[in-house]
C-alpha positions in Angstrom: 0.0 0.0 0.0 1.5 3.2 -1.1 2.1 6.0 1.5 -0.7 8.7 1.0 0.5 12.1 0.4 -0.3 14.5 3.0 -2.9 17.2 1.8 -0.9 20.2 3.1 2.0 19.2 0.6 1.9 20.6 -3.1 1.0 18.3 -5.7 3.4 17.9 -8.6 2.2 18.5 -12.1 1.6 15.7 -14.5 4.6 16.1 -16.9 3.3 13.3 -19.1 2.1 14.3 -22.7 -1.2 13.5 -24.3 -0.3 10.5 -25.9 1.1 9.0 -23.0 -2.0 10.0 -20.8 -4.2 8.3 -23.3 -1.9 5.2 -23.5 -2.4 5.0 -19.7 -5.7 5.3 -19.7 -6.0 2.6 -22.3 -3.7 0.3 -20.3 -5.8 1.1 -17.1 -9.1 0.3 -18.8 -10.1 -3.5 -18.6 -11.5 -5.4 -21.4 -14.9 -5.2 -19.9 -14.8 -1.4 -19.7 -13.5 -0.9 -23.2 -16.3 0.3 -25.2 -16.3 1.9 -28.6 -17.3 5.2 -27.1 -14.3 5.4 -25.0 -12.1 4.5 -28.0 -13.8 7.0 -30.2 -13.1 9.5 -27.3 -9.5 8.6 -27.0 -9.0 9.1 -31.0 -10.8 12.3 -30.8 -8.5 13.4 -28.0 -5.5 12.5 -30.0 -6.7 14.4 -32.9 -7.5 17.5 -31.0 -4.0 17.5 -29.6 -2.4 17.0 -32.8 -4.3 19.5 -34.5 -3.6 21.9 -31.5 0.1 21.3 -31.7 0.2 22.1 -35.4 -1.7 25.3 -34.8 1.0 26.5 -32.2 3.9 25.5 -34.7 2.3 27.7 -37.4 1.8 30.3 -34.9 5.4 30.3 -33.9 6.6 30.4 -37.3 4.2 33.3 -38.3 5.5 35.3 -35.2 9.3 35.1 -36.4 9.3 34.2 -40.1 12.6 35.9 -41.1 14.7 34.4 -38.6 13.0 31.2 -39.5 13.9 31.6 -43.2 17.5 32.4 -42.4 17.7 29.3 -40.4 16.4 27.4 -43.2 18.7 28.8 -45.7 21.7 28.2 -43.6 20.6 24.4 -42.9 20.3 24.0 -46.9 23.9 25.4 -47.3 25.4 23.1 -44.8 23.8 20.1 -46.2 25.4 20.8 -49.7 28.9 21.6 -48.2 28.8 18.3 -46.5 28.1 16.4 -49.6 30.9 17.9 -51.6 33.3 17.4 -48.8 32.5 13.6 -48.7 33.1 13.8 -52.6 36.7 15.1 -52.0 37.4 12.8 -49.1 36.8 9.9 -51.3 39.0 11.0 -54.2 42.0 11.6 -51.7 41.4 8.2 -50.2 41.9 6.5 -53.6 44.9 8.4 -54.7 46.6 7.3 -51.2 45.6 3.9 -50.7 45.0 2.6 -54.3 47.2 -0.8 -54.8 48.6 0.5 -58.0 49.1 4.0 -57.9 48.5 4.9 -54.2 51.1 6.7 -52.2 51.3 4.5 -49.3 52.0 1.0 -51.2 54.7 2.4 -53.4 56.4 3.8 -50.0 56.2 0.6 -48.5 57.4 -1.4 -51.3 60.6 1.1 -51.3 61.3 0.4 -47.7 61.0 -3.1 -47.9 63.9 -3.2 -50.7 65.9 -0.9 -48.5 65.7 -3.1 -45.5 66.7 -6.3 -47.3 69.7 -4.5 -48.9 70.8 -3.0 -45.4 70.4 -6.6 -43.8 72.7 -8.0 -46.5 75.3 -5.2 -45.8 75.3 -5.9 -42.1 75.5 -9.7 -42.4 78.5 -9.3 -44.7 80.2 -6.7 -42.4 79.7 -9.1 -39.4 81.1 -12.3 -41.0 84.1 -10.1 -42.0 84.7 -9.3 -38.5 84.1 -12.7 -37.2 86.5 -14.0 -39.8 89.0 -11.5 -38.9 89.1 -12.0 -35.2 88.9 -15.8 -35.6 91.9 -15.4 -37.8 93.6 -13.5 -35.0 92.7 -16.2 -32.5 94.0 -18.8 -34.6 97.4 -17.1 -35.0 97.8 -16.4 -31.1 96.4 -20.1 -30.5 99.3 -21.4 -33.0 101.9 -19.1 -31.4 101.0 -20.2 -27.9 100.8 -23.9 -28.8 104.5 -23.5 -30.2 105.7 -21.9 -27.0 104.2 -24.5 -24.7 105.6 -27.0 -26.8 109.0 -25.8 -26.7 108.8 -25.0 -22.9 109.1 -21.1 -23.4 107.0 -20.6 -20.1 107.5 -17.0 -19.3 106.5 -16.0 -22.9 103.8 -18.6 -23.0 102.5 -16.8 -20.0 102.3 -13.5 -21.7 100.8 -15.0 -24.9 98.1 -17.2 -23.0 97.0 -13.8 -21.2 97.0 -12.2 -24.5 94.9 -15.0 -26.2 92.5 -15.2 -23.0 91.9 -11.4 -23.6 91.4 -11.8 -27.6 88.8 -14.5 -26.4 87.4 -12.6 -24.1 87.0 -9.6 -26.7 85.2 -11.8 -29.2 82.2 -10.5 -31.1 78.9 -11.1 -30.2 78.3 -13.4 -33.3 81.2 -15.5 -32.2 80.3 -15.8 -28.5 78.2 -19.0 -28.8 79.5 -20.4 -32.0 80.9 -24.1 -31.9 84.3 -22.5 -33.3 84.7 -20.2 -30.3 83.7 -22.8 -27.8 86.3 -25.1 -29.3 89.0 -22.2 -29.4 88.2 -21.6 -25.5 88.6 -25.2 -24.9 92.0 -25.2 -26.2 92.9 -22.0 -24.7 92.1 -23.1 -21.3 94.0 -26.4 -21.9 97.1 -24.7 -22.9 96.8 -22.3 -19.9 96.4 -25.0 -17.6 99.4 -26.8 -19.1 101.4 -23.5 -18.6 100.2 -23.3 -14.9 101.1 -27.0 -14.4 104.6 -26.6 -15.7 105.0 -23.3 -13.7 104.0 -25.1 -10.4 106.4 -28.0 -11.4 109.2 -25.6 -12.0 108.2 -23.5 -8.8 108.2 -26.5 -6.5 111.8 -27.9 -7.9 113.2 -24.5 -7.4 112.0 -23.9 -3.8 112.2 -27.1 -1.5 111.3 -26.3 2.4 111.0 -29.2 4.6 112.1 -30.4 8.2 115.3 -32.0 6.9 116.5 -29.4 4.2 115.8 -26.0 2.6 116.7 -25.8 -1.3 116.8 -22.8 -3.3 117.6 -23.4 -7.0 118.2 -19.9 -8.9 118.0 -21.3 -12.5 115.1 -23.9 -13.4 115.0 -26.2 -16.2 111.7 -27.0 -17.6 110.8 -30.4 -18.8 110.7 -30.8 -22.6 112.9 -27.9 -23.0 116.6 -27.3 -23.4 116.9 -23.9 -21.9 116.4 -23.0 -18.3 114.9 -20.0 -16.8 115.5 -17.8 -13.8 113.6 -18.3 -10.6 112.7 -14.9 -10.5 110.9 -15.0 -14.1 109.2 -18.3 -13.1 107.7 -16.5 -10.2 106.7 -13.6 -12.0 104.9 -15.4 -14.7 102.5 -17.3 -12.0 99.1 -15.9 -11.8 98.4 -13.4 -8.9 96.0 -15.5 -7.2 98.1 -18.6 -7.6 101.2 -16.4 -6.5 99.4 -15.5 -3.4 98.6 -18.9 -2.5 102.3 -20.2 -3.2 103.6 -17.1 -0.9 101.0 -18.4 1.9 102.4 -21.7 1.7 105.8 -20.7 1.7 105.2 -18.5 4.9 103.7 -21.5 6.4 106.8 -23.7 5.5 109.1 -21.2 6.8 107.4 -20.7 10.2 107.1 -24.5 10.7 110.4 -25.9 9.3 112.6 -22.8 9.7 111.4 -20.9 12.9 109.4 -23.2 15.1 111.3 -26.3 14.5 114.7 -24.5 15.0 113.6 -23.1 18.2 111.8 -26.3 19.7 114.3 -28.7 19.6 118.2 -28.9 19.2 119.3 -29.3 15.5 122.7 -29.2 13.4 122.9 -27.2 10.2 124.9 -27.5 7.1 125.1 -25.0 4.1 126.3 -25.9 0.9 126.3 -24.6 -2.7 126.8 -27.0 -5.4 126.5 -27.3 -9.4 125.0 -30.5 -10.6 126.3 -32.0 -13.8 122.7 -32.3 -15.3 121.6 -29.2 -13.9 122.2 -25.7 -12.5 123.6 -24.5 -9.3 121.5 -25.0 -6.1 121.9 -23.6 -2.6 121.2 -26.1 0.0 120.6 -26.0 4.0 120.5 -29.3 5.6 118.9 -29.8 9.1 119.9 -32.6 11.4 118.5 -33.4 14.8 121.0 -33.0 17.6 121.8 -35.4 20.2 119.2 -35.0 23.0 122.0 -33.8 25.6 122.7 -30.6 23.6 120.6 -28.3 25.8 122.4 -25.1 24.7 119.5 -22.9 24.0 121.7 -19.8 23.0 122.8 -22.1 20.0 119.3 -22.7 18.9 119.1 -19.0 18.5 122.5 -19.0 16.5 120.8 -21.5 14.2 117.6 -19.7 13.8 119.6 -16.7 12.9 121.8 -18.7 10.3 118.5 -20.2 8.8 116.9 -16.7 8.3 120.3 -15.3 6.9 120.1 -18.1 4.3 116.6 -17.5 3.3 117.2 -13.6 3.1 120.4 -14.2 0.9 118.9 -17.0 -1.6 115.3 -17.0 -1.6 113.9 -13.7 -0.8 115.5 -11.9 -3.8 113.8 -13.8 -6.3 110.4 -12.7 -5.1 108.7 -9.8 -6.5 109.1 -6.6 -4.4 105.4 -6.5 -3.3 105.4 -10.0 -2.4 108.9 -9.8 -0.6 107.8 -6.8 1.6 104.6 -8.6 2.6 106.2 -12.0 3.4 109.0 -10.3 5.3 106.7 -8.4 7.6 104.2 -11.4 8.0 107.3 -13.3 9.3 108.3 -10.8 12.0 105.3 -11.2 14.5 105.5 -15.2 14.3 109.0 -15.0 14.6 108.9 -13.1 18.1 106.1 -15.3 18.9 108.1 -18.3 18.3 110.9 -17.2 20.2 109.0 -16.2 23.3 106.7 -19.3 23.3 109.0 -22.1 22.5 112.3 -20.8 23.8 112.0 -18.2 26.5 108.6 -19.1 28.3 108.9 -23.0 28.3 112.5 -22.7 29.7 111.9 -20.2 32.2 113.5 -21.7 35.3 111.7 -22.8 38.4 114.7 -22.5 40.9 116.9 -19.4 41.7 120.1 -21.3 41.0 119.2 -21.6 37.0 118.4 -18.2 36.8 121.9 -16.6 35.9 122.2 -18.9 32.9 118.6 -18.0 31.7 119.5 -14.2 31.8 122.1 -15.2 29.1 119.6 -16.6 27.0 117.2 -13.8 27.4 120.1 -11.2 26.5 120.8 -13.3 23.3 117.0 -13.6 22.2 116.9 -9.7 22.5 120.0 -9.8 20.0 118.5 -12.3 17.8 115.2 -10.0 17.6 117.4 -7.0 16.3 119.1 -9.3 13.8 116.4 -11.2 12.4 113.1 -9.2 12.6 114.6 -5.5 12.5 117.7 -6.1 10.2 116.8 -8.8 8.0 112.9 -8.7 7.9 112.9 -5.0 7.8 110.2 -4.5 10.8 110.7 -0.8 11.5 107.3 -0.7 13.4 109.2 -0.3 16.7 107.4 -3.3 18.2 110.1 -5.4 20.5 108.1 -7.5 22.3 110.9 -9.8 22.9 113.1 -7.0 24.5 110.0 -5.7 26.5 109.5 -9.2 27.8 113.1 -9.5 28.9 113.0 -6.4 30.6 110.4 -7.8 32.9 111.9 -11.3 33.3 112.0 -10.7 37.0 108.0 -10.4 37.0 107.6 -13.0 34.8 109.9 -15.6 36.7 107.8 -14.7 39.9 104.6 -15.1 38.4 105.7 -18.5 37.2 106.8 -19.4 40.4 103.5 -18.2 41.9 101.6 -20.2 39.5 103.5 -23.4 40.2 103.4 -22.8 43.9 99.6 -22.2 43.8 99.2 -25.3 41.8 101.0 -27.3 44.1 98.8 -25.9 47.1 95.9 -26.7 45.2 96.9 -30.2 44.6 97.7 -30.5 48.4 94.3 -29.0 49.3 92.0 -31.0 47.0 93.7 -34.3 47.5 91.6 -36.9 49.2 92.0 -37.1 52.7 94.0 -39.9 54.0 93.5 -41.0 57.5 96.9 -42.5 57.7 98.6 -39.1 57.4 96.7 -37.6 60.1 98.6 -36.7 63.2 97.9 -35.4 66.8 99.2 -31.9 67.8 99.8 -30.9 71.2 98.5 -27.7 72.4 99.6 -25.8 75.7 96.7 -24.9 78.1 97.5 -22.3 80.5 95.4 -22.5 83.5 95.2 -20.5 86.8 95.1 -21.7 90.1 93.0 -19.9 92.6 89.4 -21.0 91.4 89.3 -18.3 88.9 88.6 -19.4 85.2 91.8 -19.1 83.0 90.5 -20.0 79.4 93.1 -21.2 76.8 94.0 -19.0 74.0 91.1 -18.7 71.5 88.8 -20.9 73.6 86.0 -20.4 75.9 86.6 -21.5 79.4 84.2 -24.6 79.7 86.6 -27.7 80.4 86.9 -29.9 83.5 90.6 -30.1 84.5 91.5 -28.0 81.6 90.1 -24.4 81.5 89.2 -24.3 85.2 91.2 -23.5 88.5 93.3 -25.9 90.2 94.7 -26.3 93.8 98.3 -27.5 93.3 98.3 -30.2 96.1 94.9 -31.6 96.1 93.8 -30.4 99.4 90.6 -32.3 100.4 90.1 -30.5 103.9 87.1 -28.7 104.8 87.9 -25.3 103.9 88.6 -26.5 100.1 85.2 -28.6 100.1 83.6 -25.6 101.4 84.7 -23.2 98.9 84.2 -25.8 95.9 80.7 -26.5 97.5 79.5 -22.9 97.5 81.0 -22.3 94.0 79.3 -25.3 92.6 76.1 -24.6 94.3 76.1 -20.9 93.3 76.0 -22.2 89.5 79.1 -20.4 88.3 81.1 -21.5 85.7 83.6 -23.2 87.7 84.9 -26.6 87.7 85.8 -29.0 90.7 89.1 -28.5 92.1 92.0 -30.6 91.4 95.8 -30.9 92.0 98.2 -30.0 89.3 99.5 -33.6 89.0 96.1 -35.3 89.0 94.7 -33.0 86.3 97.6 -33.7 84.0 97.4 -37.4 84.6 93.7 -37.4 84.1 94.1 -35.9 80.8 96.3 -38.6 79.7 99.4 -36.5 79.2 101.9 -37.7 81.6 105.0 -37.8 79.4 104.5 -34.1 79.0 105.1 -33.0 82.7 108.0 -34.7 84.5 106.9 -36.5 87.8 109.5 -35.0 89.7 108.5 -31.5 89.3 108.1 -30.0 92.6 104.5 -29.2 93.8 103.2 -25.9 94.2 102.7 -24.5 97.4 99.1 -24.5 98.6 97.3 -21.5 98.9 93.9 -21.5 100.7 90.9 -20.1 98.6 89.8 -16.6 99.6 86.4 -16.7 101.7 83.9 -14.5 100.0 81.3 -15.2 102.9 83.2 -15.3 106.2 79.9 -15.6 108.2 78.9 -19.0 106.7 79.0 -21.8 109.2 81.7 -24.3 109.2 81.1 -27.8 107.8 80.2 -30.4 110.5 81.6 -33.8 110.9 78.4 -35.2 109.4 79.4 -33.6 106.3 82.7 -35.1 106.2 81.6 -38.4 107.2 79.6 -38.5 103.9 82.6 -38.0 101.7 81.8 -41.3 100.0 78.4 -40.0 98.8 79.7 -36.7 97.9 82.1 -38.1 95.7 79.3 -39.7 93.9 78.2 -36.1 92.9 81.5 -34.8 91.9 82.2 -32.4 94.5 85.6 -33.8 95.5 87.1 -33.9 92.1 90.2 -32.2 93.7 91.3 -35.4 95.4 92.9 -38.5 93.5 94.7 -41.5 95.0 98.4 -41.0 94.6 101.6 -43.1 95.3 104.1 -41.9 97.4 105.8 -40.2 94.6 102.8 -38.2 93.7 101.9 -40.0 90.6 98.5 -41.4 90.0 97.5 -44.8 90.7 95.5 -45.0 87.3 95.7 -43.8 83.9 93.3 -41.3 82.7 90.4 -42.6 81.0 91.3 -40.1 78.1 94.9 -41.6 77.5 93.9 -44.1 74.9 91.7 -41.4 73.0 94.0 -38.6 72.8 97.2 -40.6 72.9 96.2 -42.5 69.7 95.6 -45.8 71.4 92.6 -48.0 70.6 89.8 -47.5 73.2 86.8 -49.6 74.1 83.5 -47.8 74.0 82.2 -47.5 77.5 78.4 -47.8 77.7 77.2 -44.3 78.9 73.9 -45.6 80.5 76.1 -47.8 82.9 78.9 -45.5 83.5 77.0 -43.5 85.8 73.7 -44.6 86.9 70.7 -42.2 86.7 70.0 -40.2 89.7 67.3 -41.6 91.9 64.7 -39.2 93.8 66.4 -40.1 97.3 69.6 -39.2 96.0 68.6 -35.8 94.8 68.1 -34.5 98.3 71.3 -36.0 99.4 73.0 -34.1 96.6 71.7 -31.1 97.7 72.6 -31.4 101.5 76.0 -32.6 100.9 77.0 -30.0 98.6 75.7 -27.0 100.3 78.0 -26.2 103.3 76.3 -23.2 104.2 73.0 -25.3 104.9 72.5 -28.2 107.6 73.8 -31.6 106.5 71.2 -34.0 105.6 72.2 -37.6 106.5 70.5 -40.3 104.3 66.8 -40.7 105.4 64.7 -43.7 105.4 62.0 -41.5 103.2 63.8 -39.9 100.2 62.1 -36.7 101.0 61.9 -36.6 104.7 63.0 -32.9 106.1 65.9 -33.3 108.5 67.5 -30.9 111.4 70.6 -29.6 110.5 73.4 -28.0 112.7 75.4 -24.8 111.7 79.1 -24.9 111.1 81.4 -21.9 111.3 83.4 -20.8 108.2 87.2 -20.6 108.4 88.6 -17.2 108.9 89.3 -15.0 105.7 92.3 -14.8 104.5 93.9 -12.2 101.8 93.7 -13.3 98.2 96.9 -14.7 96.5 97.5 -13.7 93.0 96.7 -16.8 90.6 99.7 -18.7 89.3 99.6 -19.8 85.7 99.6 -23.6 85.3 100.3 -24.9 81.8 99.2 -28.4 80.7 99.2 -29.9 77.2 96.3 -31.4 75.3 96.1 -32.8 71.7 93.9 -32.7 68.8 93.7 -34.5 65.4 95.1 -32.5 62.4 95.1 -33.7 58.6 98.5 -34.4 57.3 97.8 -31.8 54.3 98.3 -29.0 57.0 101.9 -30.2 57.3 102.6 -30.0 53.7 100.7 -26.8 53.4 102.8 -25.0 56.0 106.1 -26.3 54.8 105.1 -24.8 51.3 104.3 -21.6 52.8 107.8 -21.3 54.7 109.5 -22.5 51.2 107.8 -19.7 49.6 108.9 -17.0 52.1 112.4 -18.5 52.1 112.7 -18.5 48.1 111.3 -14.9 48.2 113.9 -13.8 50.5 116.6 -15.6 48.6 115.7 -13.9 45.4 116.1 -10.7 46.9 119.3 -11.2 48.8 120.7 -13.0 45.7 120.6 -9.7 43.4 120.3 -11.9 40.3 117.4 -9.9 39.2 117.8 -6.2 40.0 114.4 -4.8 39.6 112.7 -7.9 41.5 111.6 -7.5 44.9 110.2 -10.8 45.6 106.7 -9.5 46.3 105.1 -11.6 43.8 106.5 -14.9 44.8 106.0 -13.9 48.6 102.3 -13.4 47.6 101.8 -16.8 47.1 102.2 -17.8 50.6 98.8 -16.0 51.7 97.3 -17.1 48.5 98.0 -20.6 49.2 96.3 -20.0 52.5 93.4 -18.5 50.7 93.1 -21.7 48.4 93.2 -23.8 51.6 90.4 -21.7 53.2 88.1 -21.6 49.9 88.7 -25.1 48.4 88.6 -27.3 51.2 84.7 -26.5 52.1 83.8 -26.8 48.4 85.7 -29.8 47.4 84.5 -31.8 50.7 81.1 -30.0 50.9 79.2 -33.3 50.6 81.7 -35.0 53.2 81.4 -32.1 55.6 77.5 -32.0 55.2 77.2 -35.6 56.1 80.0 -36.3 58.6 80.0 -35.0 62.4 83.8 -35.6 62.5 85.2 -33.8 59.2 84.0 -30.5 60.0 85.6 -30.5 63.4 88.8 -32.0 61.8 88.7 -29.1 59.2 88.1 -26.5 62.4 91.4 -28.3 64.0 93.3 -27.9 60.5 92.3 -24.0 60.7 93.4 -23.8 64.3 96.6 -25.5 63.5 97.5 -23.8 60.6 96.7 -20.6 62.3 98.8 -21.6 65.3 101.9 -22.4 63.3 101.3 -19.5 60.9 101.6 -17.0 64.0 105.0 -18.4 64.8 106.0 -18.1 61.3 104.8 -14.3 61.2 106.4 -13.5 64.3 109.8 -14.6 62.9 109.4 -12.6 59.5 112.3 -10.1 59.0 114.1 -8.6 56.3 112.3 -9.1 52.8 110.1 -11.3 54.3 108.5 -8.8 56.1 106.6 -7.6 52.9 104.2 -10.6 53.4 103.3 -9.9 57.2 100.2 -7.9 56.3 98.7 -10.3 54.2 99.8 -13.4 56.4 98.3 -11.7 59.4 94.9 -11.2 57.6 95.1 -14.8 56.6 96.0 -15.6 60.4 92.8 -13.7 61.4 90.6 -15.5 58.9 91.8 -18.8 60.0 90.9 -18.1 63.5 87.5 -17.0 62.3 87.1 -20.0 60.3 88.2 -22.5 62.9 85.6 -21.0 65.6 83.0 -20.5 63.0 83.1 -24.5 61.6 83.3 -25.4 65.2 80.2 -23.5 66.0 78.4 -24.4 63.0 79.0 -28.0 63.6 77.7 -27.9 67.1 74.8 -25.8 65.8 74.0 -28.3 63.0 73.9 -31.0 65.6 71.8 -28.9 68.0 69.1 -28.5 65.0 69.3 -32.4 64.5 68.5 -32.6 68.2 65.5 -30.2 67.9 64.3 -32.2 64.9 64.4 -35.2 66.7 62.5 -34.0 69.7 60.0 -32.4 67.4 58.5 -35.9 66.9 57.7 -35.7 70.9 55.2 -32.8 70.1 55.8 -31.2 73.3 55.3 -34.4 75.4 51.6 -33.9 75.5 49.2 -36.7 76.1 51.8 -39.1 77.4 48.7 -40.9 79.3 48.1 -42.7 76.2 50.6 -45.6 75.3 50.8 -44.6 71.6 52.0 -41.0 72.4 54.5 -42.3 75.4 56.0 -44.7 72.8 56.5 -41.8 70.2 58.0 -39.6 73.1 60.2 -42.3 74.2 61.5 -43.1 70.8 62.2 -39.4 70.2 64.3 -39.1 73.4 66.0 -42.3 72.9 66.9 -41.2 69.3 68.5 -37.9 70.8 70.4 -40.2 73.0 71.8 -42.5 70.4 72.5 -39.4 68.4 74.5 -37.8 71.0 76.4 -41.3 71.5 77.1 -41.5 67.8 78.4 -38.0 67.4 80.5 -38.2 70.9 83.3 -40.7 69.8 83.5 -38.9 66.3 84.3 -35.7 68.2 86.2 -37.4 71.0 88.6 -38.9 68.4 89.4 -35.4 66.6 88.9 -32.8 69.3 91.1 -31.6 72.1 89.7 -32.4 75.5 88.8 -28.9 76.4 86.8 -28.4 72.9 85.4 -31.8 73.0 83.7 -31.3 76.3 82.5 -27.8 75.3 81.0 -29.3 72.0 79.5 -32.3 73.9 78.2 -29.8 76.6 76.5 -27.7 74.3 74.9 -30.6 72.4 73.5 -32.0 75.8 72.6 -28.5 77.0 70.4 -28.2 73.9 68.8 -31.4 74.4 68.0 -31.2 78.1 67.0 -27.5 77.6 64.5 -28.5 74.9 63.0 -31.4 77.2 62.9 -29.0 80.3 61.2 -26.3 78.0 58.5 -28.8 76.7 57.7 -30.1 80.2 57.6 -27.0 81.9 55.1 -25.7 79.3 52.7 -28.4 79.9 49.3 -26.8 81.5 48.1 -30.0 83.2 50.1 -33.2 84.0 48.3 -36.2 85.5 49.6 -38.8 87.8 50.3 -41.2 85.3 51.7 -38.5 82.8 54.0 -37.2 85.9 55.5 -40.9 86.2 55.8 -41.5 82.4 57.6 -38.0 82.1 60.0 -38.6 85.0 60.8 -42.1 82.9 61.4 -40.2 79.9 63.8 -37.6 81.7 65.7 -40.5 83.1 66.6 -41.8 79.7 68.9 -38.9 79.0 70.6 -39.4 82.5 72.9 -42.0 80.6 74.5 -38.9 79.0 76.5 -38.3 82.3 78.7 -41.3 81.5 80.1 -39.2 78.6 81.4 -36.9 81.1 83.4 -39.4 83.1 87.1 -40.0 82.8 87.8 -42.4 85.6 85.2 -44.8 86.5 86.4 -44.5 90.2 85.5 -40.7 90.0 82.3 -39.0 89.7 80.9 -37.3 86.6 81.6 -33.5 85.9 78.7 -33.2 83.7 77.4 -30.1 85.5 80.8 -28.0 84.5 79.4 -28.2 81.0 75.8 -28.5 81.2 74.5 -25.5 82.9 71.1 -27.2 83.0 71.9 -30.6 84.2 71.0 -30.1 87.8 67.7 -28.3 87.0 67.0 -31.3 84.5 67.9 -33.8 87.4 65.7 -32.1 89.9 63.0 -32.0 87.1 62.6 -35.9 86.9 62.3 -35.9 90.8 59.9 -33.2 91.1 57.6 -34.7 88.7 57.2 -37.4 91.2 57.6 -35.4 94.5 54.8 -34.3 96.8 53.9 -30.7 97.6 55.8 -31.0 101.0 59.0 -32.4 99.1 59.1 -29.5 96.8 58.4 -27.2 99.6 61.3 -28.6 101.6 63.7 -28.2 98.6 62.5 -24.9 97.8 63.2 -23.8 101.5 66.5 -25.3 101.5 67.6 -23.5 98.1 67.9 -26.6 96.2 65.7 -25.3 93.3 67.5 -22.0 92.8 68.0 -22.9 89.0 64.3 -22.8 88.5 62.4 -19.6 87.9 59.6 -18.7 90.1 57.2 -18.6 87.3 58.4 -22.0 86.4 57.9 -23.5 89.8 54.4 -22.0 90.1 53.5 -23.2 86.7 54.8 -26.6 87.5 53.0 -26.9 90.6 49.7 -25.9 89.4 50.3 -28.4 86.8 51.2 -31.4 88.8 48.6 -30.8 91.8 44.8 -30.1 92.1 43.6 -26.6 93.2 43.8 -27.2 97.2 44.4 -24.7 100.0 47.7 -26.5 100.5 48.8 -26.0 96.9 47.8 -22.0 97.1 49.8 -21.9 100.2 52.8 -23.3 98.5 52.3 -21.2 95.5 52.1 -18.1 98.0 55.4 -19.3 99.3 57.2 -19.9 95.8 56.1 -16.3 94.7 58.0 -14.9 97.8 61.0 -15.6 96.1 64.0 -18.1 96.8 65.4 -18.1 100.3 68.7 -16.4 100.9 71.4 -18.7 101.7 73.3 -18.0 105.0 70.4 -16.1 106.3 
């Protein structure tokens, strides 16, 4: 449906004519509507329209008749002229294009005739040029063939070049002709024949090999009666081929005339001879000399002779450009050969051969002047041989330094040999009067080593009183022993003579004069006190002062086989009743407690008066000896360092090298130590990581090397003093390295202990058998781990170091157990018994701190938490009354108040008794002696 036009829009007028309108009406009228009337109307309408149109035309013409006539006349004239022009065009076309008389056909025929004539002329000219060029080529070819057949190689070379030029300039018509292709093949064949003959003549004229050098100035070509100069033969060779020959000649000269001569001893013989059948030749024969001919200067003389022979008999025959380039190309390799094959390899490694070598170096400089500058004409000013010789002192020292470092590297990276290990005795300086006297570089922590000793082994009440007070004050002191018993106890009887007079006894100063004296009851329990190690200052001796038994450490540190003693049976685990006796017998300031029937029954005590205070006496140093295991390579390393310093000093004092100060050689001494410090941990990284023994041995190695190096540094004087600063730096580095490896090894084992105890998960829920088994397994693994590590450390460490390391390891274990147990919020009766059993497992470690089975353990000197740990197992099964008693008596001073309060709350139910006990605990520890 069409869109209707809005009524307000103007309508467009119908532009259709009348005929179109009528035809539209006809088309729109259907057959039923078509009638005669309509048809007659349409015809009438058309006729009216035609009539109307004619009338308008007549009216238009009539309105402007003159103009119409003018236009009509013009139209008639144009029509006539058009007809005349058409007739003229037809005539012209016939005169041009007529096949018989037309201009274009006649012109085309004439052009065709001219083109054919021009082509014939060009063909004749081209044929003439080709024949003339072929004639020239044939003439040249015949000439070349005759010269080649007669062996006139220099002239044949020129003619061949001319023929090749003529062939290359051949006309285009001959380029692809068969005759020209055949001519090219013949030319190439003759050219190759000439080149071959020239090559043969060249190879016969110049012969350079390892056995001889032959130069023939005149050359006779095969199939020719005449001879030719060598210069003309070389000049006839093509430039590309000549460049190849010159390169080969340079290689042969360097290989057979330069490097071969300077590498090994040879004998040369020069001769000039004239053969019957040939021309004169110059020959230089090279014969290997006997191996015993080691005169290096003679090699330079022979090199000069060989180069002079070449310059006189070979180089003059070369063209000037090639001669100059070849000479310059030989100068640098000749210098390099003198340096690399003569001077550098034979640079001596000892001072005694240096004087002879300096003569060789001087002759090498002369040879450089004669050969490179005078003969080869190198005027660039580069004198690498002379420059190297001027610094021969530095080169010698650098070579020695490299050799020394290579030797040090071999020593350091070599696999460790147990058979080469040895024990080193280290003096340990102690003080008498009860104040710690640590050995050099070692923290005071050893029994009978870094602690204070009484000289005569006094066992009276005063000594016991002071020892007990010091021990129960939990200061870092060890039991008091005599000098003789301590040295025997460490197993070094052969270092201290038995007839040495005893040091006078000096009673210890009393810091607390108001303390009561020990009672007879305390003296009567001496055997019980010995069990806890408070009378370690006494030992059974014979009449001459020697101990009755050797120390249990003699076999380990004196390199004697030792039987492992079971740690669990060496010192039995302390029982609850013994714990109270320990405290009662070891605290003279409190009443003595005899062994009661009930382990925790409180006892009455009697006060004892303290001895009078005496003025303090300055401590007297006491020196003993201990040993530790060191790798055998340390001896070699130290010997190498001493040899290096001695060699550097000898080099300076000898004056052979005026410009040498020996600093470079002496640098090898601290560098060798740097190699030791750097390579041993890297090469043995896996072994040091997996073993507990090897890190300690490496620490011993660093300690020993540092100690010996300190002696070396102290003796440095004169030229050796230049290495003092570097050696002192190395000394400090060795000390740091020794201590760090010692401490890191302990820390690594402590981490292992911590990881093993992590399996106990804080000892919670030990009421369940499965959890108890896990905790027991973890504690047993810790015990076994420490037992495995202890003999390994014992085999390598000094006693003082061993007890320090072992004490730190045991301390980490017991401290962890203490912390976990004391952190428990609630402990049932069953858990308390089981935790006590678990704590008793580690009591077996006390046997590791026993030297003499007849003497008590000294573990408390190295494990600060041991007494606290020992009391923990008893407190877990003690009653509130027992805990109160121990607290009142000062036996629990190791425990913090918060720890005791927390433990009481965890062990006992909330009762008035527990509350009163906690209140008493929170008042603080009792003051001793009050």
